[in-house]
N, CA and C atoms as an extended XYZ file, in Angstrom:
264
Properties=species:S:1:pos:R:3:atomname:S:1:resname:S:1:resid:I:1 pbc="F F F"
N        27.739        6.106        2.198 N   MET     1
C        28.129        5.073        1.364 CA  MET     1
C        27.142        5.079        0.025 C   MET     1
N        25.885        4.786        0.033 N   TYR     2
C        24.873        5.062       -1.057 CA  TYR     2
C        23.428        5.761       -0.564 C   TYR     2
N        23.628        6.962       -0.185 N   PRO     3
C        22.481        7.912        0.179 CA  PRO     3
C        20.863        7.622       -0.623 C   PRO     3
N        21.577        7.489       -1.445 N   ASP     4
C        19.754        7.201       -2.647 CA  ASP     4
C        19.488        5.816       -1.946 C   ASP     4
N        20.094        4.907       -1.595 N   ILE     5
C        19.353        3.575       -1.261 CA  ILE     5
C        19.191        3.684       -0.238 C   ILE     5
N        19.770        4.283        0.831 N   LYS     6
C        19.249        4.377        2.309 CA  LYS     6
C        17.929        5.078        2.231 C   LYS     6
N        17.849        6.181        1.519 N   LYS     7
C        16.684        7.267        1.276 CA  LYS     7
C        15.366        6.492        1.173 C   LYS     7
N        15.796        5.692       -0.071 N   ALA     8
C        14.646        4.822       -0.453 CA  ALA     8
C        14.151        3.834        0.441 C   ALA     8
N        15.199        3.100        1.286 N   TYR     9
C        14.794        2.117        2.312 CA  TYR     9
C        14.130        2.578        3.149 C   TYR     9
N        14.536        3.820        3.605 N   ASN    10
C        13.681        4.660        4.841 CA  ASN    10
C        11.994        4.919        4.334 C   ASN    10
N        11.949        5.325        3.011 N   LEU    11
C        10.815        5.869        2.854 CA  LEU    11
C         9.929        4.351        2.866 C   LEU    11
N        10.516        3.566        2.533 N   SER    12
C         9.820        2.155        2.325 CA  SER    12
C         9.763        1.697        3.559 C   SER    12
N        10.286        1.801        4.426 N   GLN    13
C        10.270        1.430        5.950 CA  GLN    13
C         9.138        1.975        6.776 C   GLN    13
N         9.071        3.612        6.165 N   GLN    14
C         7.879        4.537        6.882 CA  GLN    14
C         6.445        4.073        6.363 C   GLN    14
N         6.558        3.827        5.322 N   PHE    15
C         5.226        3.271        4.326 CA  PHE    15
C         4.786        1.959        5.181 C   PHE    15
N         5.564        1.284        5.211 N   ARG    16
C         5.391        0.149        6.124 CA  ARG    16
C         4.972        0.296        7.636 C   ARG    16
N         5.350        1.225        8.019 N   GLY    17
C         5.098        1.945        9.379 CA  GLY    17
C         3.876        2.020        9.478 C   GLY    17
N         3.307        2.659        8.525 N   ILE    18
C         1.756        3.330        8.446 CA  ILE    18
C         0.764        2.324        8.668 C   ILE    18
N         1.028        1.084        8.368 N   TYR    19
C        -0.158        0.079        8.662 CA  TYR    19
C        -0.011       -0.833       10.196 C   TYR    19
N         1.157       -0.269       10.923 N   ASN    20
C         1.344       -0.647       12.041 CA  ASN    20
C         0.622        0.046       13.077 C   ASN    20
N        -0.078        1.104       12.604 N   ASN    21
C        -1.038        1.882       13.091 CA  ASN    21
C        -2.349        1.493       13.253 C   ASN    21
N        -3.116        1.672       14.503 N   ASN    22
C        -4.713        1.283       14.601 CA  ASN    22
C        -5.642        2.695       14.213 C   ASN    22
N        -5.012        3.546       14.082 N   ASP    23
C        -6.015        4.539       13.762 CA  ASP    23
C        -6.195        5.278       12.577 C   ASP    23
N        -7.394        5.355       11.729 N   LYS    24
C        -7.606        5.674       10.602 CA  LYS    24
C        -7.296        7.192       10.467 C   LYS    24
N        -7.394        8.186       11.112 N   HIS    25
C        -7.069        9.570       10.869 CA  HIS    25
C        -5.631        9.658       11.069 C   HIS    25
N        -4.825        9.035       12.174 N   ILE    26
C        -3.425        9.015       12.328 CA  ILE    26
C        -2.846        8.410       11.030 C   ILE    26
N        -3.378        7.531       10.500 N   ALA    27
C        -2.727        6.577        9.020 CA  ALA    27
C        -2.947        7.548        8.284 C   ALA    27
N        -4.176        8.081        7.697 N   MET    28
C        -4.361        9.381        6.875 CA  MET    28
C        -3.173       10.321        6.758 C   MET    28
N        -2.859       10.732        7.923 N   THR    29
C        -2.034       12.097        7.811 CA  THR    29
C        -0.823       11.398        7.862 C   THR    29
N        -0.375       10.128        8.338 N   LYS    30
C         1.068        9.773        8.051 CA  LYS    30
C         0.789        9.388        6.683 C   LYS    30
N         0.156        8.799        5.979 N   LEU    31
C         0.075        8.696        4.810 CA  LEU    31
C         0.449        9.803        3.827 C   LEU    31
N        -0.281       11.074        3.941 N   ALA    32
C        -0.114       12.501        3.463 CA  ALA    32
C         1.294       12.605        3.435 C   ALA    32
N         1.810       12.808        4.634 N   HIS    33
C         3.149       13.083        4.944 CA  HIS    33
C         4.141       12.213        4.217 C   HIS    33
N         3.972       10.919        4.021 N   TRP    34
C         4.823       10.073        3.334 CA  TRP    34
C         4.737       10.307        1.623 C   TRP    34
N         3.552       10.649        1.380 N   TYR    35
C         3.480       10.883       -0.022 CA  TYR    35
C         4.036       12.028       -0.682 C   TYR    35
N         4.412       13.016        0.569 N   ARG    36
C         4.762       14.749        0.198 CA  ARG    36
C         6.436       14.219        0.217 C   ARG    36
N         6.852       13.492        1.092 N   ASN    37
C         8.283       12.934        1.477 CA  ASN    37
C         8.836       12.341        0.188 C   ASN    37
N         7.990       11.300       -0.429 N   VAL    38
C         8.526       10.737       -1.513 CA  VAL    38
C         8.357       11.782       -3.173 C   VAL    38
N         7.695       12.357       -2.764 N   GLU    39
C         7.069       13.432       -3.904 CA  GLU    39
C         8.798       14.201       -3.805 C   GLU    39
N         9.057       14.941       -2.817 N   GLU    40
C        10.201       15.671       -2.702 CA  GLU    40
C        11.616       14.793       -2.786 C   GLU    40
N        11.252       13.466       -2.560 N   SER    41
C        12.729       12.814       -2.923 CA  SER    41
C        12.942       12.760       -4.425 C   SER    41
N        12.017       12.928       -5.283 N   GLY    42
C        12.645       12.894       -6.572 CA  GLY    42
C        12.707       11.462       -6.913 C   GLY    42
N        12.332       10.088       -6.330 N   PHE    43
C        12.500        8.856       -6.866 CA  PHE    43
C        11.253        8.781       -7.921 C   PHE    43
N        11.759        8.484       -9.239 N   LYS    44
C        10.764        8.161      -10.078 CA  LYS    44
C         9.897        6.676       -9.714 C   LYS    44
N        10.644        5.757       -9.265 N   ASN    45
C        10.448        4.549       -8.741 CA  ASN    45
C         8.980        4.120       -8.033 C   ASN    45
N         8.771        5.327       -7.106 N   PHE    46
C         7.914        5.264       -6.209 CA  PHE    46
C         6.320        6.066       -7.143 C   PHE    46
N         6.562        6.470       -8.026 N   ASN    47
C         5.135        6.694       -9.137 CA  ASN    47
C         4.011        5.918       -8.991 C   ASN    47
N         4.220        4.702       -9.246 N   ILE    48
C         3.306        3.712       -9.598 CA  ILE    48
C         2.693        3.625       -8.182 C   ILE    48
N         3.191        3.654       -7.238 N   LEU    49
C         2.388        3.336       -5.851 CA  LEU    49
C         2.069        4.400       -5.449 C   LEU    49
N         2.577        6.090       -6.131 N   LEU    50
C         2.023        7.483       -5.775 CA  LEU    50
C         0.579        7.237       -6.268 C   LEU    50
N         0.501        6.832       -7.541 N   ASN    51
C        -0.466        7.027       -8.526 CA  ASN    51
C        -1.744        5.482       -7.765 C   ASN    51
N        -1.138        4.714       -7.183 N   THR    52
C        -2.223        3.555       -6.473 CA  THR    52
C        -2.946        4.434       -5.637 C   THR    52
N        -2.071        4.999       -4.848 N   LEU    53
C        -2.417        5.585       -3.687 CA  LEU    53
C        -3.586        6.876       -3.847 C   LEU    53
N        -3.295        7.767       -4.868 N   THR    54
C        -4.224        8.752       -5.138 CA  THR    54
C        -5.418        8.426       -5.821 C   THR    54
N        -5.313        7.103       -6.513 N   LEU    55
C        -6.747        6.461       -7.227 CA  LEU    55
C        -7.613        5.798       -6.134 C   LEU    55
N        -6.818        4.860       -5.270 N   ASN    56
C        -7.256        4.002       -4.072 CA  ASN    56
C        -7.484        4.680       -2.771 C   ASN    56
N        -7.421        6.018       -2.135 N   TYR    57
C        -7.000        6.179       -1.114 CA  TYR    57
C        -8.086        6.017        0.240 C   TYR    57
N        -9.275        6.079       -0.316 N   LYS    58
C       -10.626        5.885        0.313 CA  LYS    58
C       -10.644        4.239        0.555 C   LYS    58
N       -10.201        3.710       -0.553 N   SER    59
C       -10.358        1.585       -0.074 CA  SER    59
C        -9.404        2.012        0.755 C   SER    59
N        -8.140        2.472        0.471 N   ILE    60
C        -6.752        1.949        1.506 CA  ILE    60
C        -6.884        2.008        3.141 C   ILE    60
N        -7.820        3.637        3.028 N   LEU    61
C        -7.993        3.823        4.465 CA  LEU    61
C        -9.002        3.248        5.062 C   LEU    61
N        -9.950        2.494        4.143 N   ASN    62
C       -11.049        1.716        4.964 CA  ASN    62
C       -10.592        0.642        5.526 C   ASN    62
N        -9.507        0.042        5.277 N   TYR    63
C        -8.605       -0.920        5.902 CA  TYR    63
C        -8.486       -0.744        7.200 C   TYR    63
N        -8.107        0.446        7.896 N   PHE    64
C        -7.910        0.887        9.053 CA  PHE    64
C        -9.466        0.585        9.980 C   PHE    64
N       -10.533        0.701        9.424 N   ASP    65
C       -11.679        0.853       10.055 CA  ASP    65
C       -11.558       -1.017       10.919 C   ASP    65
N       -11.352       -1.914       10.040 N   ASN    66
C       -11.582       -3.217       10.630 CA  ASN    66
C       -10.542       -4.380       10.286 C   ASN    66
N        -9.158       -3.291        9.848 N   ARG    67
C        -8.187       -4.301        9.539 CA  ARG    67
C        -8.349       -5.353        8.589 C   ARG    67
N        -9.103       -5.262        7.487 N   SER    68
C        -9.340       -6.386        6.825 CA  SER    68
C        -9.134       -6.243        5.188 C   SER    68
N        -9.091       -6.990        4.660 N   THR    69
C        -9.180       -6.731        3.247 CA  THR    69
C        -9.954       -7.840        2.356 C   THR    69
N       -10.044       -7.392        1.025 N   ASN    70
C       -11.097       -8.639        0.574 CA  ASN    70
C       -10.100       -9.798       -0.064 C   ASN    70
N        -9.072       -9.936        0.266 N   ALA    71
C        -8.274      -11.129       -0.225 CA  ALA    71
C        -8.661      -12.270       -0.194 C   ALA    71
N        -9.325      -12.599        0.908 N   SER    72
C       -10.130      -13.919        1.358 CA  SER    72
C       -11.081      -14.217        0.021 C   SER    72
N       -12.019      -13.123       -0.159 N   PRO    73
C       -12.933      -13.524       -1.316 CA  PRO    73
C       -12.160      -13.664       -2.689 C   PRO    73
N       -11.252      -12.955       -2.935 N   GLU    74
C       -10.442      -13.110       -4.019 CA  GLU    74
C        -9.807      -13.985       -4.394 C   GLU    74
N        -9.310      -14.892       -3.350 N   MET    75
C        -8.661      -16.082       -3.220 CA  MET    75
C        -9.758      -16.984       -3.384 C   MET    75
N       -10.781      -17.106       -2.952 N   LYS    76
C       -11.658      -18.480       -3.176 CA  LYS    76
C       -12.224      -18.154       -4.616 C   LYS    76
N       -12.316      -16.685       -5.162 N   PHE    77
C       -12.635      -16.821       -6.821 CA  PHE    77
C       -11.504      -17.205       -7.688 C   PHE    77
N       -10.017      -17.163       -7.339 N   MET    78
C        -9.206      -17.519       -8.150 CA  MET    78
C        -8.996      -19.065       -8.095 C   MET    78
N        -9.327      -19.470       -6.557 N   ASN    79
C        -9.088      -21.050       -6.575 CA  ASN    79
C       -10.286      -21.972       -7.530 C   ASN    79
N       -11.755      -21.287       -7.293 N   SER    80
C       -12.707      -21.761       -8.094 CA  SER    80
C       -12.365      -21.712       -9.691 C   SER    80
N       -11.847      -20.662      -10.432 N   LYS    81
C       -11.410      -20.570      -11.317 CA  LYS    81
C       -10.294      -21.702      -11.717 C   LYS    81
N        -9.408      -21.876      -11.005 N   THR    82
C        -8.327      -22.503      -11.014 CA  THR    82
C        -8.890      -23.840      -11.191 C   THR    82
N        -9.641      -24.402      -10.394 N   LYS    83
C       -10.260      -25.727      -10.395 CA  LYS    83
C       -11.147      -25.968      -11.663 C   LYS    83
N       -11.814      -25.053      -11.964 N   LYS    84
C       -12.373      -25.068      -13.568 CA  LYS    84
C       -11.679      -25.333      -14.556 C   LYS    84
N       -10.438      -24.873      -14.602 N   ILE    85
C        -9.381      -24.840      -15.848 CA  ILE    85
C        -8.988      -26.281      -15.930 C   ILE    85
N        -8.836      -26.843      -14.489 N   LYS    86
C        -8.327      -27.886      -14.396 CA  LYS    86
C        -9.122      -29.184      -14.479 C   LYS    86
N       -10.478      -28.592      -14.829 N   SER    87
C       -11.223      -29.846      -14.934 CA  SER    87
C       -11.726      -29.969      -16.544 C   SER    87
N       -11.062      -29.129      -17.271 N   GLU    88
C       -11.545      -28.728      -18.248 CA  GLU    88
C       -10.213      -29.537      -19.544 C   GLU    88
């Protein structure tokens, strides 16, 4: 039917599956294979994500050390900024 849509969907699901892994080294290997698969697919829509991975791969892989992100401190910062703006 739509082989390109199916292929893009499969690539996005593969990427998602990497984060279901608990081992940093396995995640690194799977991420490298996924990256290669995206490059070989020729989909230009994934280029922003590929650039992000290239620039931030160490930080991204650190997620697998203790499965946490810096989202909570960022949300607290944004909430305090929002409150400040509202009070002005």
